[in-house]
C-alpha positions in Angstrom: 99.8 119.0 107.3 103.0 116.9 107.6 102.0 114.6 110.2 100.9 111.9 107.6 103.6 109.3 107.3 104.9 108.6 104.0 103.5 105.2 102.5 104.8 103.3 99.6 101.4 103.4 97.9 101.6 106.9 97.5 104.0 106.6 94.7 101.4 104.8 92.6 99.0 107.4 91.6 99.7 110.4 93.8 101.6 113.6 93.5 103.5 113.6 96.7 105.8 116.0 98.8 107.9 114.1 101.3 109.7 115.8 104.0 112.8 113.8 105.1 113.5 115.5 108.6 116.8 113.5 109.5 119.9 112.7 107.8 119.6 109.2 109.3 116.5 108.5 107.1 117.9 109.8 104.0 119.7 106.6 102.7 116.5 104.4 103.6 114.4 106.9 101.7 116.6 107.1 98.7 116.8 103.3 98.6 112.9 103.0 98.8 112.5 105.5 95.8 115.2 103.7 93.8 113.7 100.3 94.3 110.4 101.6 93.2 111.7 103.1 89.9 111.6 106.8 90.9 114.4 109.0 89.5 115.7 112.5 89.6 114.3 114.7 87.0 117.6 114.2 85.1 117.0 110.5 84.9 119.5 109.6 87.6 118.7 106.9 90.3 118.4 108.5 94.0 121.1 107.4 96.4 122.6 108.6 99.6 125.2 110.5 97.7 122.9 112.5 95.5 120.1 113.1 98.1 120.6 116.8 98.2 119.5 116.7 101.7 122.4 118.9 103.0 121.1 121.8 101.1 118.1 122.2 103.3 118.8 119.6 105.9 115.7 118.8 108.1 113.7 121.0 105.9 114.2 119.1 102.9 111.2 118.0 100.8 111.1 115.9 97.8 108.5 116.4 95.1 107.5 113.1 93.4 105.3 112.9 90.3 105.0 110.2 87.7 108.1 108.3 88.9 110.4 111.6 88.7 111.6 113.6 91.7 113.0 117.0 92.5 113.5 118.7 95.9 113.0 122.1 97.6 112.6 123.3 101.1 109.6 122.8 103.5 108.9 126.5 103.6 108.5 126.6 99.8 105.9 124.0 99.8 104.0 125.8 102.7 104.3 129.2 101.1 103.1 128.1 97.6 100.8 125.4 99.0 97.9 126.7 96.7 100.2 125.8 93.7 100.3 122.2 94.8 96.6 121.4 95.9 96.6 117.9 94.6 99.7 116.9 96.2 99.9 114.9 99.4 102.2 116.3 102.0 103.8 113.8 104.3 107.0 112.9 106.2 109.2 109.9 105.9 109.7 108.4 109.4 111.4 105.2 108.0 110.9 102.3 105.9 108.5 99.8 107.2 110.0 96.5 108.0 108.4 93.4 109.3 109.7 92.1 112.5 108.4 88.5 111.7 108.3 86.0 109.1 104.9 85.5 107.4 103.5 82.0 107.8 103.0 80.0 104.9 100.1 77.4 104.4 101.8 74.4 106.1 102.7 76.7 109.2 99.1 77.6 109.5 97.9 73.9 109.3 100.2 73.2 112.0 99.2 75.8 114.3 95.6 74.9 113.7 96.3 71.3 114.0 95.0 70.2 110.5 
């Protein structure tokens, strides 16, 4: 159930529960959420200082709906799965970064010899 990797597109129209299994991932995940307009249910932008990760550590899960988030432990999400039938349950493994620069039209023409 938690093997699905979190994808940014999940924030668009989905209700999602995201497990963040490592303290090393928290800052990156909070940045991704803040950059995409997600806020805590009180309206505060997420960051590494208010991640609540230490409350449940590797069992921390974030509920995100309509741009608002809260948190709970993974066991809660599993025990009450019937209460969240429309939620995608996934794990944040890290932010995707490209290791290369995307070619522009001129670069492609040069490559093709046009």
